[in-house]
N, C-alpha and C positions, 0 to 999 in steps of 0.2 A: 504494500500500500504506500501511498504518498504521505510523507510526514511533513508537518508544518514547522516544527521547531528543531528538528535534527535532520541530518542527512546520513544515509546508510549506503555503503558500497562494499560489495563482496568481490574480492579478486584474489586468486591464487591461494585460497583457503584462509584468507584473513578478512574478517569483517571490520571495516573502519566505520565507526560511528562518530559523527561530529556534532557537537552542540552548535546550534545555529540560530541564536537570537542576538545578532551583532549590535542592534540598537540598545540592548540592555546588558551588554557585556556578558551575554549568556547566563543571566540570572535564572535560577531554577524556579520556574512556576509549575503549577499543577499539570498543565498541558505537556510541558517538556518532560517532566518526570514520568508521566504516563507513557509518552511515546518512547522514552528511553527504556523503560521496563519492558514494553512490548518488543522493541528492537532486540534487546538482550535475550528475551524468551525465544524469539524467532531464530536468532543466531544459535542458541543452544540446541534447537531442534533441527537446524540445517546441517545435514551430514557433510556438506562441502566445507563448512566453517570449522577450523581447528584452533583458532586463536582470535580474540577480539582486541581491538584498539579503540580507546576512548580519547577523543581529542576535542579541543576548542578552537580558538582563533589565536593569532599572534599576540593580540592584546590581552585576551583573557581565556583561560580554561573555563572558569565560571566564577563570577565575582560575588557569589553568594546566592541565597534564596531571594525570591522576588518579594521585597519588603512591601511594595504597594499592594500586592495581592493579599499578604498576610495581615496588614495593619488593621483591617476592618473586622477581622475574625475574633470571636470570643473563645473562652476556654471550652465551652460546650461544642462550638464548631470544630475546633481542632482535635478535641478528644473523640467526638463521635465519628468523625471522618478519618481518624487515625492519621493525621497529617504526616506525610513522609514515610509512614510505616510500610504500606503495601509496595510502594515503588522500590524502597531500599531492599526489600526481600528478593527482588528479581536479580540484583547484582550479587547478593550474598549467597544465593542458592545456585548460581551458575557454576557448573563444574569445569567449563572450559576456561583457560587462562585469559585474563583481561589486563592489558597494559594501559596505564594512563600516560598520555603524552601531554605534558603541562608546559605551557608558555604563558607569560603574563600572569594575571591575577588568578589565584586559586584560594578564594577567601570564603569563610563560613561554610555554607553547603557545598561550595566548589572544592574546598580543601577536603571536606568529608567525603565527597564523591570520589576524589582521587584516591583517598586512603582505602576506599572499598575495593579498589582494583588490586590485583595481585602484586604489582610493583609499579613504581613511578619512574619514568625517565623525564628529566626536567631540562628545559632550555635555560640558558644562563640569564634569561630575563624573568624567570619565574619568581613569584612572591606568594608565600603561603601565610595564612592567618585564620584565626577564629575570633573575629571581632564582635560576636553576638552580644557581649557585655555592653557595648555601646548602644544597643537597642533595648536594653533592659531585660534581656532574656539569656538563656543558656543554649549551647549547641543542641541541635535536635536530630542530627543524622549520625550520631556516634562520635562526634568530635572529642568530647571529654574522655572517652574510652580508648579510641584508636590512637589519638595523638599521644596520650600518656604512655601507651605500650610502645610506640615508635621512638619517642625522644626522651622518655623519662618524666617523672613527676614534676621536678623543679621547672624545667623548661616549658612543659605543657601548662602548668599552673600559671606561670608568668604570662604566656600568650593568651590564655583564656581570661585572666583577670585584668590585663592591661590592654588587650587588643593589638599587641605588637605584631608586626609582620616579620616573617623569616625569609631571607633571600635564598637563592638557589644554593649558594656555596655553604651557607649554614645548614640548609636542609640536607645536603649530602653528608656533611660532617656529623650531623645529628642522627643520621640513619633514616630520615623520612623518605628520601629518594634513593634509588639505586645508583644513579650517576647523573652528571650534568654535562650537557653537550651544547655547542654553539646553536643559537636559535635557528640559524639558516639550515642546520643539519638535523634538527629535531626529528622530523618525520622520517627522514632517511634512516636514522639510527633506530627509531622505534620500529619501523617496518622490517628492518634487517633482523632485529631481535624477534619480532613476531614470526618472520619466515623461518628462523632457526627452530622455533618451537613447533611449527607445523611439520617439520621434517622428523620429529621424534615420534615414538609410539604414543598414540592417543591414550591408551590404557595407562602407560607409565606416567604420562603428563597428569592425568586425573589423580593418580595415586600420590604423586609429588604434591600437588596442590592440597589434597585432603590432609596429607601428613603434616605439612608445614602449618596449615591453618589450625590443626589440632593442637599444636604447641601453645597456642594462645588460650586454649579452652580447658586445659587439664594440667596435672602435675607432670614433672619431668619423667618419673618412672612410668606413669601411664602412657605418656606420649612416646617414650622410647619403645614400650611394648607394642603400641599401635603401629609405629613405624616398622618394627621387626616383622609383625604379622603381614603388613602390606608387602614388605620386601620378599618374604617367603611366598606370599600368594602370587607374586610375579612369575615364579617358577612354574606356574600352571599355564602360562601364556606362550603362544608361538613367538611373540616378539622377544621374549627373553632368550629363547633358543637361537633366534636369528641374530639378535644383538651380540650375544657372547660368541656365537659361531663366526660372525663377521669379524669380530675383534681378533679371534684366534687366526682366522684366515687372512687377516690384513686387507680387508675389503670394506666397502661402504655397506652398511646394513640396509635392508629393504623391509621396512616395517609394514605390517598388514593390519595392525590394530586388532589383533586376535590373541 
């Protein structure tokens, strides 16, 4: 279907989703979040898609949630409609890898949206922040939880309490982003990473994502046990035999996702 607030392009097993509200610096409104959730669900079901990329514009990945849309709502409104809840679940339950390509502003909901992805590659122009305190509210898409896990309590607390922005260099140093690249090369680098993922066994890729995510949800001993069981389960797949056989034979593996 034709989307109004995002664009979707599937090419060579990669689904590129771009936030597309340039007049509002890609502020996240209800329509955009619903379209984004639908696009992710469709990509999840599309057998051609093996990796997703979520991007914005050069000026802004997303400059926050749409304050104009939210300003007239009451507690009853946001509680009964579970504002942000349903849409966030679409990204959280996606089993295929999602890479965030962040240039410019990733603030509030935009920062939270990037953190929902499996990893972030940032342009050197990127700026991250959780300035909801300036609006008299708290983050609503997981910002207090994910940012704290990524950068630690002290830095997360400062950013949430003061609204201070973090530049790309600090974001990489703090562990928020995987790496920083020149803005002109952002999409090239992101698509190269996505393409590398598409060449792997889809079964192994899903297992890696599940295992890494589990580390945030459980104790170390339980997480290690979960990882070990997944590792052992891989020996029931054809891809394990092919991957190890190819290594021994010194040739490129030809994975079949079985």
